[in-house]
C-alpha positions in Angstrom: 29.5 119.2 -9.6 27.2 116.7 -8.1 28.9 114.2 -5.8 29.4 110.6 -7.2 30.2 107.3 -5.7 33.7 106.4 -6.1 34.2 103.7 -8.8 33.7 100.1 -7.8 35.5 97.2 -9.2 34.4 93.5 -9.5 36.3 91.5 -7.1 38.4 88.7 -8.6 37.1 85.2 -8.3 39.7 83.5 -5.9 38.2 79.7 -6.4 36.0 78.5 -9.3 33.1 76.9 -8.1 33.2 73.4 -9.3 30.4 72.2 -11.9 28.3 69.0 -11.8 30.2 66.3 -14.0 28.4 62.8 -14.5 29.9 59.5 -15.7 27.9 59.0 -18.9 27.6 55.8 -20.4 27.3 57.2 -23.9 31.0 58.3 -23.5 32.2 56.2 -20.7 33.6 59.4 -19.2 32.7 62.0 -16.7 31.0 64.8 -18.7 29.8 68.3 -17.6 25.9 68.0 -16.9 24.1 70.7 -19.0 20.1 70.4 -18.9 18.3 71.1 -22.1 15.9 73.5 -20.3 17.6 75.6 -17.6 17.1 74.0 -14.0 14.4 71.6 -15.5 15.7 68.0 -15.7 13.7 65.3 -17.4 14.5 62.0 -16.1 13.4 58.6 -16.9 14.3 55.6 -15.2 13.7 51.8 -15.9 11.3 50.5 -13.5 10.6 46.8 -12.6 9.3 44.0 -14.3 6.8 42.9 -11.8 6.3 39.0 -11.6 8.1 38.0 -8.5 9.1 39.6 -5.1 11.6 42.6 -5.1 15.1 41.5 -4.2 18.4 43.0 -3.1 19.3 43.8 -6.7 16.3 46.0 -7.0 17.3 47.6 -3.6 20.7 48.3 -4.9 19.3 49.9 -8.1 16.2 51.9 -6.8 17.9 53.2 -3.4 20.9 54.2 -5.7 18.8 56.0 -8.1 16.9 57.7 -5.2 20.1 59.0 -3.6 20.9 60.7 -7.0 17.7 61.9 -7.6 17.8 63.5 -4.1 21.2 65.0 -4.6 19.9 66.6 -8.0 16.8 68.1 -6.4 17.5 68.7 -2.8 21.1 69.6 -3.1 22.0 71.1 -6.3 18.2 72.5 -6.7 17.3 71.1 -10.2 13.6 70.7 -10.7 13.4 67.1 -11.7 10.5 65.6 -13.4 11.3 61.8 -12.6 9.4 59.2 -14.7 9.6 55.7 -14.0 7.7 52.8 -15.8 6.4 49.5 -14.7 6.6 46.6 -17.1 3.4 44.8 -16.6 3.3 42.8 -19.6 6.3 40.8 -20.7 7.3 37.2 -21.3 8.2 36.5 -17.8 5.0 37.9 -16.4 3.1 35.7 -19.0 4.8 32.6 -18.0 4.8 33.1 -14.5 0.9 34.1 -14.5 0.1 31.0 -16.5 2.1 28.5 -14.6 0.6 30.0 -11.2 -2.9 29.7 -12.7 -2.6 26.1 -14.1 -0.7 24.9 -11.0 -3.5 26.2 -8.6 -6.2 24.6 -10.9 -4.3 21.4 -10.8 -3.8 21.5 -7.2 -7.4 22.3 -6.4 -8.5 19.4 -8.4 -6.2 16.8 -6.3 -8.4 15.2 -3.6 -6.5 12.0 -3.1 -3.2 10.4 -3.6 -3.8 8.0 -6.6 -1.5 6.2 -9.1 -2.5 8.4 -11.8 -1.4 11.6 -9.9 1.8 9.9 -9.0 2.3 8.9 -12.7 1.6 12.5 -13.8 4.4 13.8 -11.4 6.8 11.3 -12.5 6.5 12.0 -16.2 6.9 15.6 -15.5 10.1 14.8 -13.4 11.6 12.6 -16.3 10.8 15.4 -18.8 12.4 18.0 -16.6 15.4 16.2 -15.9 16.2 15.4 -19.8 15.3 19.2 -20.7 17.0 21.0 -17.8 19.2 18.9 -15.7 21.0 17.2 -18.7 22.1 20.7 -19.9 24.9 20.5 -17.2 25.8 17.0 -17.3 28.6 15.4 -19.5 27.7 13.4 -22.1 28.8 10.0 -20.4 26.6 10.8 -17.5 23.4 11.3 -19.2 21.1 8.4 -18.7 19.1 6.8 -21.6 15.4 7.6 -21.8 13.6 5.8 -19.2 16.7 5.3 -17.0 16.7 8.7 -15.4 15.6 7.4 -12.1 17.8 4.6 -12.1 20.9 6.6 -12.6 19.8 9.4 -10.3 22.0 8.2 -7.2 25.0 8.7 -9.7 24.1 12.0 -10.6 23.3 13.1 -7.1 26.9 12.0 -6.3 28.2 14.1 -9.0 26.3 16.9 -7.8 27.7 16.6 -4.4 31.4 16.5 -5.7 32.4 20.4 -5.8 34.8 20.1 -8.6 32.6 18.2 -10.8 29.6 20.1 -10.0 31.5 23.5 -10.9 32.3 21.6 -14.4 28.3 21.3 -14.5 27.9 24.8 -13.8 30.3 25.8 -16.6 28.0 24.0 -19.0 24.8 25.5 -17.6 24.7 28.3 -14.8 21.4 26.9 -13.8 22.5 23.4 -12.9 22.4 23.6 -9.4 18.9 25.1 -9.4 17.6 22.4 -11.7 19.2 19.6 -9.6 17.9 20.9 -6.4 14.3 21.0 -7.9 14.5 17.5 -9.1 16.1 16.1 -6.2 13.3 17.4 -3.9 10.5 16.3 -6.5 12.2 12.7 -6.5 12.1 12.6 -2.6 8.4 13.5 -2.6 7.7 10.9 -5.6 9.6 8.1 -3.3 7.6 9.0 -0.1 4.2 9.1 -2.0 5.2 5.6 -3.5 5.6 4.4 0.1 2.5 6.1 1.1 0.4 4.5 -1.8 1.8 1.1 -1.1 0.7 1.3 2.6 -2.7 1.8 1.1 -3.0 5.4 2.3 -4.4 8.1 -0.1 -5.3 11.2 2.0 -5.6 14.6 0.4 -2.9 15.9 2.6 -0.3 13.4 1.2 -1.5 14.3 -2.3 -0.9 18.0 -1.7 2.5 17.5 -0.2 3.6 15.6 -3.4 2.1 18.4 -5.5 3.9 21.3 -3.4 7.1 19.7 -3.3 7.3 19.4 -7.0 5.7 22.8 -7.9 8.6 24.0 -10.1 8.6 20.9 -12.2 4.9 20.3 -12.3 4.0 24.1 -13.2 6.6 23.8 -16.3 5.0 20.7 -17.4 1.4 22.0 -17.0 2.3 25.2 -19.1 3.6 23.3 -21.8 0.5 21.2 -22.0 -2.0 23.6 -21.3 -1.0 27.1 -21.9 -3.4 27.4 -24.9 -6.3 26.9 -22.3 -5.5 30.3 -20.5 -7.7 32.8 -22.2 -8.7 35.2 -19.1 -6.4 38.2 -19.7 -7.0 39.1 -16.0 -4.8 36.1 -14.9 -1.9 38.2 -16.2 -2.9 41.6 -15.1 -3.6 40.4 -11.5 -0.2 38.8 -10.9 1.4 42.0 -12.2 -0.8 44.2 -10.1 -0.2 42.1 -7.0 3.6 42.3 -7.6 3.8 46.0 -8.4 1.8 46.8 -5.0 4.4 44.8 -3.3 7.1 46.7 -5.0 6.2 49.9 -4.1 5.5 49.1 -0.3 9.1 47.6 -0.4 10.2 50.9 -2.0 8.2 52.9 0.8 10.1 50.6 3.6 13.3 51.6 1.8 12.6 55.3 2.0 12.7 55.5 -1.8 10.7 58.6 -3.1 7.5 57.8 -5.3 8.2 58.7 -8.9 6.6 62.0 -10.2 4.9 60.0 -12.8 4.5 56.2 -13.1 3.6 54.7 -16.4 2.6 51.1 -17.4 2.8 49.5 -20.8 -0.7 48.1 -20.7 -2.0 51.8 -20.6 -0.1 52.9 -23.4 -0.9 50.3 -26.2 -2.5 52.5 -28.6 0.5 54.7 -28.4 2.9 51.8 -28.9 1.0 50.7 -32.1 1.2 54.5 -33.5 4.8 54.5 -32.5 5.4 51.2 -34.5 3.7 52.6 -37.4 6.0 55.6 -37.3 9.0 53.4 -37.3 7.8 51.4 -40.3 7.0 54.7 -42.1 10.5 56.0 -41.5 11.8 52.8 -43.1 13.2 51.0 -40.1 10.6 48.5 -39.3 9.2 45.4 -41.1 6.3 43.0 -40.5 6.9 39.2 -40.4 4.1 36.6 -39.6 1.9 39.2 -37.9 4.9 40.5 -35.8 6.9 43.5 -36.3 10.6 43.8 -36.0 13.2 46.6 -36.1 15.7 46.5 -38.8 19.0 47.3 -37.2 20.5 46.9 -40.6 18.8 49.9 -42.2 19.2 52.0 -39.1 22.9 51.4 -38.6 23.6 52.1 -42.3 21.7 55.5 -42.0 24.2 58.4 -42.3 22.6 60.0 -39.1 22.3 56.9 -37.1 24.3 54.4 -35.0 23.1 51.1 -33.5 24.2 50.1 -30.1 25.9 53.2 -28.8 26.4 52.3 -25.4 27.9 48.7 -26.1 28.7 48.5 -30.0 30.8 45.4 -29.0 27.8 43.5 -28.1 25.9 43.8 -31.4 26.5 40.1 -32.2 26.2 38.8 -28.8 23.4 36.1 -29.4 23.1 35.2 -25.8 22.3 38.8 -24.8 20.0 39.4 -27.9 18.0 36.3 -27.1 17.7 37.4 -23.4 16.4 40.8 -24.5 13.6 39.0 -26.8 12.2 36.7 -24.0 11.6 33.0 -23.7 8.3 33.2 -25.8 9.9 34.7 -29.1 11.0 33.1 -32.3 14.0 34.3 -34.0 13.2 32.5 -37.2 12.7 34.7 -40.5 14.2 37.8 -39.4 16.7 39.8 -41.7 19.2 40.0 -39.2 20.1 38.3 -35.6 20.3 41.7 -34.2 16.7 42.8 -35.3 14.2 42.9 -32.2 10.4 42.7 -31.9 8.5 46.0 -31.7 5.1 44.1 -31.9 4.8 40.3 -31.2 1.9 38.4 -32.5 0.2 36.8 -29.6 0.2 32.9 -29.6 -2.6 30.9 -27.7 -2.3 31.4 -23.9 -1.0 34.9 -24.3 -2.6 38.5 -23.8 -3.4 40.2 -27.1 -4.7 43.6 -28.4 -6.0 44.2 -31.6 -3.6 46.0 -34.1 -2.9 46.6 -37.8 -0.7 43.4 -37.9 -3.3 41.2 -35.9 -3.8 40.4 -32.2 -0.4 41.0 -30.4 1.4 42.8 -27.8 4.2 45.1 -27.4 7.9 44.0 -27.4 9.8 44.7 -24.4 12.0 47.7 -25.6 9.4 49.5 -27.3 7.5 50.2 -24.1 10.1 52.8 -22.7 10.6 54.4 -26.0 6.8 55.1 -26.2 6.2 56.2 -22.7 9.2 58.3 -22.2 8.4 60.0 -25.7 4.8 60.5 -24.7 6.1 62.6 -21.6 9.1 64.0 -22.8 9.1 64.2 -26.6 12.2 63.8 -28.7 14.9 64.4 -26.2 15.4 64.0 -22.4 18.3 64.9 -20.0 18.9 61.6 -18.2 17.9 58.0 -18.7 18.8 55.5 -15.9 18.7 51.9 -15.1 20.8 48.7 -13.9 24.1 48.1 -16.0 22.4 44.8 -17.0 20.3 46.7 -19.2 22.8 48.6 -21.0 22.6 45.9 -24.0 20.4 45.1 -25.8 17.6 47.1 -23.9 18.7 50.6 -23.7 20.6 50.2 -26.9 17.2 49.2 -28.6 15.5 51.9 -26.9 17.5 54.6 -28.2 17.7 53.2 -31.8 14.0 52.8 -32.0 13.3 56.2 -30.5 16.0 57.9 -32.9 14.2 56.1 -35.7 10.8 57.1 -34.8 11.9 60.7 -34.1 14.5 60.8 -36.9 16.9 62.7 -34.3 20.5 61.9 -33.7 20.2 61.8 -29.8 17.2 60.7 -27.8 19.0 60.6 -24.4 21.9 63.1 -23.4 23.1 61.3 -20.4 22.8 57.5 -19.7 23.8 56.4 -16.2 23.9 53.0 -15.1 24.1 51.5 -11.6 26.7 48.7 -11.0 26.1 45.0 -10.2 25.4 43.7 -6.7 27.0 40.7 -5.7 26.1 38.8 -2.4 29.3 37.3 -0.7 31.1 37.5 -4.1 28.1 35.7 -6.0 26.2 37.7 -8.5 22.3 37.6 -7.7 19.8 36.3 -10.3 16.4 35.7 -10.0 16.6 32.9 -12.6 19.1 31.2 -10.6 17.0 31.7 -7.3 19.9 32.9 -5.3 18.3 36.1 -4.6 17.5 37.6 -1.3 14.3 39.4 -1.1 13.9 43.2 0.5 11.6 41.7 3.1 14.2 39.1 4.2 17.0 41.9 4.2 15.0 44.1 6.3 14.4 41.8 8.9 18.3 41.8 9.4 19.3 45.2 8.6 17.5 48.7 8.7 16.8 50.9 5.5 19.2 53.2 6.8 21.8 50.7 7.2 21.4 49.5 3.5 21.2 53.2 2.2 24.5 53.8 4.1 26.0 50.6 2.6 25.2 51.9 -0.9 26.4 55.3 -0.1 29.7 54.2 0.9 30.3 52.7 -2.6 30.5 54.6 -6.0 27.0 54.4 -7.7 28.2 53.0 -11.1 30.7 50.4 -9.4 30.1 46.6 -8.4 29.1 46.1 -5.0 29.9 43.1 -2.9 27.6 43.2 -0.2 28.6 40.9 2.7 27.6 40.4 6.5 31.2 41.6 7.4 30.6 45.1 5.3 27.2 45.5 7.4 28.5 44.5 10.7 31.6 46.3 10.2 32.1 49.4 8.1 28.4 50.4 8.1 27.7 49.7 11.6 30.7 51.6 12.5 29.5 54.6 10.5 26.3 54.5 12.1 27.2 54.3 15.5 29.8 57.1 14.8 27.1 59.7 13.6 24.4 58.3 16.4 26.9 59.0 19.2 27.8 62.4 17.8 24.4 63.7 17.5 23.5 62.3 20.9 26.3 64.0 22.5 25.8 67.3 20.7 22.0 67.4 21.7 22.8 66.8 25.5 25.6 69.5 25.3 23.3 72.0 23.7 20.4 71.2 25.9 22.8 71.4 28.8 23.9 74.8 27.8 20.4 76.1 27.2 19.4 75.3 30.6 21.9 77.9 31.9 22.2 80.2 28.7 21.2 83.1 31.0 24.4 82.8 33.1 27.1 84.3 31.1 30.6 84.4 32.4 31.8 87.2 30.4 33.7 85.1 28.0 33.0 85.3 24.2 34.3 81.9 23.3 35.4 82.8 20.2 39.0 82.1 19.8 41.4 80.2 17.8 39.8 76.8 18.3 36.3 78.1 17.3 37.8 80.0 14.3 39.8 76.8 13.2 36.4 74.8 13.5 34.4 77.3 11.6 37.0 77.1 8.9 36.8 73.5 9.1 32.9 73.5 8.5 33.4 75.9 5.7 36.1 73.8 4.0 34.1 70.6 4.6 31.0 72.3 2.8 33.4 73.0 -0.3 35.0 69.6 -0.3 31.5 68.0 0.0 30.2 69.8 -3.1 33.4 69.0 -5.0 32.7 65.3 -4.1 29.2 65.5 -5.1 30.1 67.3 -8.5 32.6 64.6 -9.3 29.9 62.4 -10.5 28.1 61.9 -7.3 31.0 60.7 -5.4 29.0 59.8 -2.1 32.0 57.6 -0.6 34.1 60.7 -0.6 31.2 63.0 0.6 30.8 60.8 3.6 34.4 60.8 4.3 34.1 64.7 4.5 31.3 64.5 7.1 32.9 61.9 9.0 36.2 63.8 9.2 34.3 67.0 10.1 32.6 64.8 12.9 35.9 63.8 14.3 37.1 67.7 14.4 33.9 68.5 16.3 34.4 65.7 18.8 38.1 66.6 19.4 36.9 70.3 20.0 34.1 69.3 22.5 36.2 66.9 24.5 39.3 69.2 24.7 40.0 69.3 28.6 39.5 72.4 30.4 37.9 74.0 27.5 34.3 75.6 27.4 32.8 74.9 24.0 31.1 77.6 21.9 27.5 76.1 21.5 26.7 78.2 18.6 29.8 76.9 16.5 29.1 73.2 17.6 25.4 73.7 16.6 26.0 75.2 13.3 28.3 72.6 12.2 26.1 69.6 13.6 22.9 71.1 11.8 24.7 71.1 8.5 25.8 67.5 9.1 22.5 66.4 9.9 20.8 68.3 6.8 23.3 66.4 4.5 22.6 63.2 5.8 18.8 63.8 5.6 19.5 64.9 2.1 20.9 61.6 1.2 17.7 60.1 2.5 19.0 59.0 5.8 16.7 60.7 8.0 14.2 59.2 10.3 11.4 60.6 12.2 10.9 64.4 12.4 13.5 66.7 11.0 12.9 69.7 13.6 15.9 68.8 15.8 19.7 68.5 15.1 20.6 65.1 13.7 19.3 62.5 11.4 16.6 61.4 13.9 15.5 57.8 15.1 13.0 55.5 13.4 10.7 55.3 16.6 10.4 58.9 17.3 6.8 60.0 17.9 5.0 63.2 17.3 2.3 65.2 18.8 -0.5 64.5 21.3 1.9 64.0 24.2 0.4 62.6 27.3 2.2 64.2 30.2 1.5 61.8 32.8 2.4 58.8 30.4 5.8 60.6 29.6 6.8 61.8 32.9 5.5 59.0 35.4 8.0 56.3 34.3 10.8 58.8 35.1 9.3 60.2 38.4 9.0 56.5 39.7 12.7 55.6 39.0 13.7 58.8 40.8 11.3 58.0 43.8 12.8 54.4 44.0 16.3 55.8 43.9 15.3 58.5 46.6 13.5 55.7 49.0 17.0 53.6 48.6 19.2 56.4 49.7 17.0 57.2 52.6 16.9 53.8 53.8 20.5 53.5 53.7 21.0 56.9 55.4 18.7 56.0 58.2 20.3 52.5 58.8 23.7 54.2 59.2 25.6 51.1 58.2 29.4 50.9 57.8 28.9 50.3 54.3 26.3 52.8 53.5 28.5 54.8 51.3 29.6 51.6 49.1 25.7 50.7 48.8 24.9 54.3 47.8 27.4 54.1 44.9 25.7 50.7 44.1 22.3 52.5 43.9 23.8 55.1 41.7 25.3 52.5 39.4 22.0 50.5 39.2 20.0 53.7 38.4 22.5 54.4 35.6 23.0 51.0 34.3 19.4 49.4 34.6 16.6 51.7 35.4 17.2 54.6 33.3 18.6 52.4 30.3 14.9 51.0 29.8 13.7 54.7 29.7 16.1 55.6 27.1 18.2 57.8 29.2 22.1 57.5 29.4 24.4 59.0 32.0 28.0 59.8 31.0 30.0 60.4 34.1 32.5 63.1 33.6 35.7 64.4 35.5 34.0 67.2 37.1 31.7 64.8 38.8 28.6 66.0 36.7 26.7 63.3 34.7 25.9 64.3 31.0 22.3 63.4 30.5 21.5 62.1 26.9 18.3 60.9 25.3 18.7 57.7 23.5 16.7 55.0 21.9 16.0 52.5 24.8 16.7 49.5 22.2 19.9 51.1 21.3 20.9 51.5 25.1 19.7 48.0 25.8 21.6 46.5 23.1 24.7 48.3 23.9 24.3 47.1 27.5 23.8 43.5 26.5 26.7 43.8 24.0 29.0 44.8 26.9 27.6 42.2 29.2 28.3 39.6 26.4 31.8 41.1 25.9 32.6 40.7 29.6 31.1 37.2 29.8 33.3 36.1 26.8 36.3 37.6 28.7 35.4 35.7 31.8 34.9 32.5 29.8 37.9 32.9 28.0 39.9 33.5 31.2 38.2 30.5 32.8 39.1 28.3 29.9 42.7 29.3 30.0 42.6 28.4 33.7 41.1 25.0 33.2 43.7 24.5 30.3 46.4 25.1 32.8 44.8 23.0 35.5 44.3 20.0 33.0 48.1 20.3 32.0 49.2 20.4 35.7 47.0 17.2 36.5 48.3 15.4 33.4 51.8 16.1 34.6 50.9 15.0 38.1 49.5 12.0 36.8 52.7 11.2 35.2 54.8 11.9 38.0 52.7 9.4 40.2 55.1 6.3 39.3 58.1 6.3 41.4 61.5 6.5 39.4 62.6 3.1 41.0 59.5 1.5 39.1 59.5 3.3 35.9 61.7 0.8 34.0 60.0 -2.3 35.5 56.6 -3.7 34.2 54.0 -2.6 33.9 55.5 0.6 33.1 57.6 -0.7 30.3 56.7 -3.7 28.1 57.4 -7.2 29.7 61.1 -8.4 28.6 62.5 -4.9 27.7 65.0 -5.2 30.5 66.0 -8.2 32.8 68.4 -6.8 35.3 68.2 -3.6 37.4 70.4 -1.7 40.0 69.1 -0.7 43.3 67.7 2.4 42.0 65.8 0.8 39.5 68.0 1.7 36.6 68.0 -1.0 33.9 71.5 -2.7 33.5 70.7 -5.4 30.8 68.4 -5.6 27.9 65.6 -8.3 27.6 68.1 -10.0 25.4 70.9 -10.1 28.3 73.2 -7.5 26.8 74.7 -4.8 28.9 73.3 -1.2 28.2 75.7 0.7 26.1 76.9 3.9 27.4 74.6 6.0 25.4 71.8 3.9 26.6 72.9 4.4 30.3 72.9 8.1 29.5 69.5 8.2 28.1 67.8 6.1 30.9 69.5 8.1 33.6 68.3 11.4 32.1 64.7 9.9 32.0 65.2 8.7 35.6 66.4 12.0 36.9 63.2 13.7 35.0 60.9 11.2 36.8 62.4 11.7 40.2 61.8 15.4 40.0 58.3 14.7 38.8 57.4 12.3 41.5 58.7 14.6 44.1 56.3 17.5 42.6 53.5 14.8 42.5 54.1 13.8 46.4 54.1 17.5 47.3 50.9 18.2 45.3 49.2 15.0 46.8 50.1 16.3 50.3 48.8 19.8 49.5 45.5 17.9 48.2 45.0 15.9 51.3 45.8 19.1 53.5 42.9 21.0 51.8 40.5 18.1 52.0 41.2 17.8 55.7 40.4 21.4 56.4 
């Protein structure tokens, strides 16, 4: 009988591996993520409408989407096809491009300041005030036509009153913006009048007036001359410029470029075909050369539902109007919820030929067409900011499901939360936004990403200075210090790795640390499976860093470098996975932005360090040769100077240790200099505080001594009391009768005696103090 292997049994699973669940806007719950096609994930992300500078709202959305994308591909290992559109034709783009073009023409034609120019600006100002500022004013404060300028001081007074301005903002959230523009323009008008009355009319003066009135003039010129703009490159050039700026900003924020970028202007034929398909299926209708989506017909269909994301917003006319754009007309539609699939172009708007006449795509249709062209009738993930949920994303789904006649075009809808700045919602239309360029002058891309990682991706973020300088800065310093120390310890150990002391260094502490590493990996995965819970994932990493620091700093303990290196490597890998890495990824840690690579010049690299070493040696030799009594003290001063000044500018940190051997670290010079200056500033602040307290004590003593200058015998006599307060005194200067001749009562006598005794003590202190001062001056 042939020998056989013994029976083998499948081992029981002790712990189930967590599965990825995503908060799905279609269910408002965390649902298990199941891709359509194995590990291939079809992901469409709503991109920017490119007509102005990218701002912090864009940073919040696209950095957050980038974090989620990296987790999906770099951590969970999905094969993600990430598509993002660029809206390069839209009502906002059309208006902005037209206004810029017309304003530029107007500015170029103004050669001198004239009464006619002043009249045009004044007329535009009056119109702007009536059409915009009036929206926020109470009826009783609205001037009659022609009295706008006369009544302006009253309006300005109202705008300065915070409580009344708040009421104006309730009537119109753009009141402050409109008032500011009008107030700035009026000041420019008044200055121009003064200049013109002095018979001055230079071109510079005219340009100052025009530039200060830009917002108001651009709007006025557009109303009058929009039909004259016929060159379609006006619109494309604006969009192309801001698209380029957007992607440069994304690169600075370390946001990965999309796998596929789509632009609506490149898909117009597909848009027309898509609209025809919707009409054919009975969900679209033509009206005055435009085509609209019939929400009623769609919603009444057995297999379709309109507004899956926010059914409660169906009748929200404000959101519906915002979704249609400022250039759209709502008259004649079958329902207020119906939206434009194709818009008939008016004079001054770009257009393409279509079966319904010259026109352009509606806003919502572009994403449906481009995503369908790439992914077909269903995708795994669609993402964007929460402000796009209704009507944009609901309309996208409706028209896509109408075209494909499918019941679900998107499986998972994920929306990033709002961003507030110091408690206020940002808005381009309110002009209260911070550009990405501005924010990157104050904080690094890594710090911004850390700020977003520290918050749930779908929650509202209140971005504040205190958050960045507090929680975020603390987190960054913790990781920087950790990696710096670990690299230094590993480098120190490697320098002596051939000198074994016979100890394997794998005892209870090491076993506990390795257990912490694997527990952390499990907890980290569970956090990311819990709908990308990055705050919890960061906490897991930070806790592990704390445990490693405790292990490293245990007194009398030789660290197992292998255990430390494994743990630190995993931490660095996970931080880089989040997109927090800088420089080269070859060493332990998350890198520094100023790291260089390749082509090292040995002399340039070594000479600064050798000069410092040589200078230190020279100083020690001179002290040793001189044999002064304080030589040892001076040598210690040289050591401190080497540590605190000379090596800091070279990016070398020396940490003095208990065993007398300094731990050598390589750190960014800027970081060391900043830490040194912060320490000096802190010491200076403490010294200043101490000096201020001493000065306060001195001033109080001076005031006390000044009060004691008067002898007690004179304190109740003029001029120390008003003339006539008392008329008789005893031999000690104590009053015995009031000014009216009445004897002092017993209570009055007690009171003045108590005051006299107090003054006597003060006067004696004064005389002693005066003697001290005279003695000090004499010496």
